[in-house]
C-alpha positions, 0 to 999 in steps of 0.5 A: 556570952560569946567568950564563954561559948565561942562555938555555940550555934542553935537551931529553933524549929516552929510548926504547928502540931497536935498533941495527944496523950500517948502515941504507941509508934512513937514509943516503940521508937523510944523503947528500941533506942533504950535497948540500944543505948543499954547495950552500947553505953554505961553512966560514965561514958555519959558525960563525954558524948560530944554535945552533952560535954560540950553544954557541960563545958559551957555551965563551967565557962559560967561558974555553974556545977554541971555535976550539981545541975546536969543538963537535960540529956544527960539526965534522960540517958542516965536515967536509962542506964540506971535501968529506969524507964522515961517518964512518959508525959505527952507526945510532944514532950516524949518526942523532944525528950527522944531527939535529946536522948539521940543527939545529947542535945538539951532542947527547949520545947514550949508552947510558942503561944505562952511566950511573951513578947516578940522576941527570945534573947539568949544570956546567962542566969542571974543571981536570984533571977526567978525561975520555976522549973518543970516538976523541979520547983524554984531552980537556981539558974545563975551561970546556966545559959538561958532563954527569956522572953518579955516576962522572964526566963523560959528555957535553960539546958537543965530544965524549962519554965513551968509558964511556957511548958507544953500541954495537950492544948498545944497547937504551935510548938517552938523547939530550940535545939542548943549546940555548944559544940558547933553547927556539927550535929545540928542538921541532923537533929533538924532532920530528926526532929522534922520526921517525928513532929511529921510522923507523930504530931500532924505537923503543918506549916513550920519554920527553921531559924537558925541562931548565931550563925 
């Protein structure tokens, strides 16, 4: 893994939160960013965004085709640039999507209380490893970066797992920001995530953990 992604650095943010079905102020921010993106970018340039390109390269280094299994940040940007609206799910999911769109990082957003065991380990997906992507059904994660808890995979840059997904009942979020291009940009992503959680999800106590520093 270290040979494949020598520059990898990550950030995990654990926080007490309150989720809601919809947040009008958050969606004003999403709509503003959507207009800015459509005026400044196009689909062809999406994969060249620094963090997205680094994630695509991480896939290629492990034998995964990033054009067939796109990282979520790239998929979200391409959707907006095709003239489609962002899916409205709930405040926590929508918030994580906005951070991903603004930064280019593919971010894992988990209900921390659904994670099994005491440890989460980053590795590479194995052949025929069982994994149910959110809204995608069975997902072939062979060759993808994958976070695993005691029960199995919970998150990849393409899709998180149904088992640990957030819901309106979520009270503790674990957000993992993956920087396959190194540390540059991570501090800004932390600040953006923290500000959005404070403004729109009533963030209480929180902890920030540096991965592979």
